[in-house]
N, C-alpha and C positions, 0 to 999 in steps of 0.2 A: 689027586695031586695035579697041579698045573705045570707050566713051564718053569724050570729052575731060573732063579734070578739073583742078581747082585744088588745090594743097596749101596748107593754111592752118595757120600756126604760131601757137600761143598759149603764150608763155613767161610763166609765172606765178611767184609767190613760192615755191611748193613743188613744182611740176611743170613740165616743158617738154613740151608736147603738140603733136600734129599730127593733122589730119584731111584727108581728100580729099573734095571736093564737086564734083558734076557740075552741068551746066546745068539739070537737072531739080530740083536742090536735094537730091539724094540724097547721103548720106554713104557712101562706099565702104569706108573703112578708118580706123583710128585707131592712134596710137602715143603712149605716155606714158612719160617717164623722170623720176624724182624729182630734185630739186636741194636742196642743203643751205643752210640759213640759220644763220649763226653769230652768237653774242652774246659777243664777246671782252671787253667791259666792260659793266657794267650800263647799260642804256639804248641801247647800240649794237647795230646789226643790219647784217650785211654778208654778201656772197656772193662766190664766186670767178668772175670773168667768163669765164675759160677753161672752167671746169666747166659754166657755163651754155651756152656754145657747144657743148661736147661733148655735153651732154644733148640739146640741140636737134637736133644731127646724128643722134644715136641715135634720137630720136623720129621724125625724117624717114625713116630707113632702116626702122624698124619699120612705119611707115605705108605705105611703098611696096612692102613685101614682096608678091610675087604680082601686082603691077600692071605694066602696060606703060608705062614712063616716056615713050615716044613720044607718049602721050596727055596728058602733063602740059603745061598751057598757061600756068601762071603760079603765082607764090608770093604769099601774103598773110601779113601779120604783125599779130598782136594781142599786146600786151605788158603786163606789170606796169608801172604808172606810177610816176613820181617817183623811182624807183631810178636812180642815176646813177654814172658812172665816168669816169675819164680814161685816155686811151692816147696813145702816141707816134704822131704823124701819119706819120712816116717809116717806122717799123718795124712799127707796129700792135701793139706790145707794151703790155699794160695797165700803167699806172703807179699804179693804186689798186685796191682792191677795188670791187665794186659796193656802194655805200652805199644800203641799203634805204630804201624809203619809210617803214618803221617806225622808222628810226634817229633818235635824238635828240641826236647828238653836236654838232650846231650850235645847241643850245638857248640857250647863253649869248650867242651872236651875235644870235640873234633877240630875246632879252631886251634887249640893248643897243639894237638898232634900234627896238624897241617903245617905248622911252622918248623917242625923237626924233620930230620932226614928220613924218618920212618915213613913219611907220607907216600913217597914214591915206592917204597918197598911194599906197602900195603896194596897199592894198585898192581904191582907186578905179580904178587902172590895170589891175589883174589880175583883179578880181572875187573875190579870195580873201584871207582873213585871213593875216597874217604867222604862219608856223608852220614848225618844222623838217621837217614832212612834205614840203614843196616843195623842189625841187632847188637853188634859188638860194643859200640859206644853206649847204647841203652843199657846193656847188661852191666857194664862198668858203673854207670850212673846208679842203677838199682842196687848193686852190691855196696856201693859207697853210702847209700841212704838207708840200708837195712842194718839194724843193730847186729853187730858182730858178723855182718854179711860175708866179708872176705874170709874170716876164720871158719865160718860154717861151710862155706863153699869148698875150702881146702879139705875140710874134714869129711866131705861127701854127704853132708846133711841136707843139701839143697839140690833141687832139680831146676835147671834153667832150660827153657825150651820155647819153641814157636808153637803156634796153634795146633799143628799136626801132632806134635809130641804130647800136648795136653789132652787132645782127644783120644789118642791111643792109650794113654795112661788111664783115662777115665773108662774107656771101653773094656780094658783088661783088668780093672780094679787094682791098678798100680803094679802089675806084673811086668809090663813092657815099657821101658824108657828109651824110645828109639825115634830117630828121624830118618829121612831118606837123603840121597845125594843131592837132589834138586833143592830141597829146603836148606840143607847144610851149607850149600854154596852161597846162600844169601846171608849167612851170619857175619861175614867178613872176618871169620876165624878159620876158614877152610881154604886150603891151598888147591887151586884148580889144576895144578901140574902134578901134584902127588896124590890128589883125591883123598885127603884126610885132614883132620884137625891139625893146624900148623903150630908147632911149638914157638916159633918166632912171633907169630901174630898173637898168640896167647900171652906172650911176654910183653909185647907192646901195649896191649890193652889191660894187662895184669888180671887176667881171668883164669882161674884154676880149671884145668881140664876135667877134674873130678865132677864138676857140676853139669857137664854137657852130655847129651844123649849119645848112644851108640848110633853109628851111621849104617843103614841097610840099603840094598837096592830099592828102587821105587816100586818094583813088582816082586812080591814074594811074601811068605808067611811071617807075621810079626806078633803072634799071640792070638788068643781067642777071647771072645766076650765073656765077661764074668760079673755077676752082681750088678747088671745094668737093667734098669726097669723098662727100657724101651726095646730091648732085644733079648732073645733067649740066650742062655749060656752056651758056650762052645762053638759059636760062629767064628770062623777064622777071619782075622783082619789081614787083607791081602795086598793093599797098596797104600802108599803115601806119596803125595806129589804136590808141589806148590801150584796154586790155581792157574797162573799164567802158563806154566809148563804143561799142565794138564790140558789147557785150552789148545795149545799147539798140537799136542798128541791127539786130541779129539778132532782137530781140523786136518788130520793126516799129515801133520808136520814132520813126521819121521821120514817123509819123502823130501829130498833136497829141493830147495827153491821155494818152498811154501813160507810165506811170512804172514803172521797173524797179528791183529790188533784187538786187544780186549778193552772194551769200553765199560768202565765201572765207576766207582768213586774216583779212582785215578785210572790211568791207562798204561798198558804195557805192549810194546812191540817186540816180537821175538821171531827168530828164524834159526834153524839148525845150522851149525858151522863145524867144520872139521878141524879148524885151527884157531889159535889165539892170535888175532891180528896185531901187526906191529903198530899201526895207526888206527885208532878207533873212533875219532871224531865225536867223542862224547858218548859212544855206545859201549856198554860193558860186555864182558864175557861171563857166562854162567854155565853151570851144568844144566843140561836140558832134562835128562832123566837117566836112570839106569834100569834097563829092561832086559838084562842079560849081558849087555855091554854099556859102558858109559858114553853118553853123547853130550857134546857141548852145544851152546847156542849163543848167538849175539842177542842182546836185549837192552832196551832202554825203558826207563820208568818215568811217567809223567804223574805228578802229584795230584793235580786238580783238573779233572775233566767233568765227570758227572757231578762231583761236589762243587765245581765252579757254577754249574747250572743251578744247583740247589741254593748256592750263595746268592746269586742274582735274583732267584725267586723270592728269597727272604728280603733282599734289599728293596725290591719293588713292592713287597707286601702283597703278593698274589698267592693263589691257593696251591699251586703245584707246578711241576716241570711241564706237564701237558699243556697247561694254560700258557706258560712261557713260550712253548713251541708255537702255539697258535698266534701269539703276539708277534713272534719273530717272523713267521711266514706272511704276516699281513703287510710287510714292507719288502720291497725288492732290492734295496740297497742299504748299506750300512752308514751312508752319509759321512764316511771318513772317521767313524767311531770304532775304536778297538779296545777290547778288554783283555788285559794280560793277567790271568789268574794266578799270580805268584803269591798266593795267600799264605804260604809257608815256604817261600823261596821257589826257585825253579829247579826242576829235575832235569833229566836228559833232554836234549844233548848239552844243556848249558851248565848245569850243576852249580848254581849260584844260590847258596842258602841265604844270602843277605838281600836278594831281590824282593821287591814288594809289589803287590797287585796294584794295577792302575787302570783307569778308564781314560783314554785320551781321545782328543778330537771333538770334545763336546762343544756344541753351539746352542744358540737360543732356539734352533729348529729341532734339536734332539728330542725325541719322544721315548717313552718307556719301551715301545715296540722296537726302536732302533737299538737300544741297550740290550734288549732281549736277543736281537739278531746277532749283535756283537758277541754275546755270551756263547751262542751255538757256533759261531764262526771260530771262536777261540779254541774250541775242541778240535775242529778240523785242521787249524793251522798248527797246533801243537803236535798232532799226529804227523802232519806233513814235515815239520822240522825234523822229527825223529826218523821218519821214513827215508828222507833224503840223506840224512847222516848215515843211516844204515847202508844205503847204496854206495856212498863214498867209502865206507869201511870195507865193504865186499869188493869194491872195484868193478861193479857191474850193475846194470839196471835190474830192478825188481818188476816183474810183469804185472802182478795183481796184488791186492791186499785182501786176505781173508779176515773177516770181522766176526766178533761175538760180543755178547753182553746186552743188557737191557736197552741202551740207547740205539742199538742197531735196528730196532723195530721201527724207528723213525725214518721213513723212506726219504723224506726231504733232507734230513741231516746226512744220510748216506750219499745222496746225490751231490750235496755240497762237498763231501769228502772226495768223491770221485773227481769232481771238477777241479778241486785244488790240486790233487795229486796227478791228474790226467792219467789215471790208471783205473781199470775196472775194479769194482768192489765185489767180493764174493761173500754172500750172506747165506749161512746155513739156516735150516728150519727149526733147529733146536736151540733154545736160549741157554740151556744148562750145559754148554759144551765142556766146561771144566769138569763137571761131574761125569760126563761121558768119557773124557780122557782118562780120569781116574778109574772108571769102570773097565775100560779097555785093559789097563794094566793089571787090575784084579783078575779079569778074565784070562789074561795070559798066564797068570800064576795058577789058575785052575786048569789050564790046558785047552780052554775053549777056542782061543785064537793063537795058533802056534807061530804064525809068521805075519809080517806086515801085509802080505797078499790076502791073508784071511780077513784082516781088518778092512782093507780096501774093498773087499767083496761085499761088505755089509751095505745095506741101502743108505744112500746119501742123497739128500735133496738140497740143492743150492739155488740161489737166485743171483744173477750177475747184474750189477748196476754199472752201466757204461758212462764214461764222462761225456759231457757236452764239449764241443770243440773249444779249444783254448782261445780265450779272448784277451784283449788288452786289459779289460777290467779285472779279470781273474789274476793276471800277473801283477798289475798295479796294486791290487788289494793285498796280495801276499807280500810284496815288497814293503808296503806300508805297515803290515803286521810286524815284520822283522825290525822295522824302525821303532815300533812301539815296544818291542821286547828290549831293545837297547836302553830305552828310557826307564824301564822297570828294573834293569840290572843294577847291582851295587857297583859304584865306581869309587 
């Protein structure tokens, strides 16, 4: 036998990943399998739930190749958030696609509710503005479009859940229908003050409580594997947590003052908070995690960062984002060209679902390389908008930004980010930090790490990227970006 380990699953928008983590914090192996995101109608985004489960199993099997599964002590789960589906409680058969967090199909429903007095009540109870991002309106839409959907939900025939719920259901052969506090807080049906499903919110969205999962702490036993071809029976499932929350945990964000940015298809900024702020400047409040006690966090979500780069890659007809980066770095100025990737509206801190993407400042001297640079700059400017809004919400400056996600490997992009923020960027050496955070929570359930001090004592390797001195050009470009955003916003 070798060292005991946890397998941590990180099911994201574009990849299902798995890593194995030992009690010393070492990563033994990795596996990754891509998943497809479909856009059947403009503004819609969805995935195949069976394909997600199959990709997850393949990632598990890749990760476990060459390892002794008798050393496997538990399963951890980190997941893309706000994506939701419905399945039959009796058969386990999906009755809907996975409606992605990016999907805007419930926009009309949100607009109707926004005109009612309940809109302010939703924000007060959930800590988040009314938006199609969150599952509540998507669940309502799905129930309305499913034959006898509402009646079946009331009768307890349906399961409605986010990806973490679906994975636990599959891992346990339908014996566990559970979520955790971090994911529950993203449904817009959860009251952050009472820490439970809220009867008033369920009434506003007309969603029966009977179809929703039980809420458990992020760290703790929630069933064992059964009839799963990728894992032996009887392995305890020990954690569930949304990927952004897991990334903060993996970045040691249980320590006050750490703010992290996850760069992925979209981006999330999050920092632990002890209170719900009176003025949030477009930044929401969420549950960070429950690891023995419930912690809150401030967070904002940006819809298009990595996907904005992919969009421009397709627009320019080039082979990939790496080529786009090379093009962008071949010019040293954006020539006054700005790309606002409001491809499905603007998320935090603007929350304008009617905004639309624009490229502004084009001249006859504009080249594809300039447009490529504008695309990468749009990522850094969106992060900066949210970072500064978070500072206003907290009422104090943030000293550094801890970053994770695939795009953070691009040193040039991270230097741009540091220059725009005028703050150091802290980059870890592990790309799968969400999976690491979920593994930490599973390890705490095993008693491997009893305290935060135990986690802080694990080996951490980071690289700090310091900003170049602030220049007039940096400030002028950022102000011009904000003007471009106003042009993209719906008036």
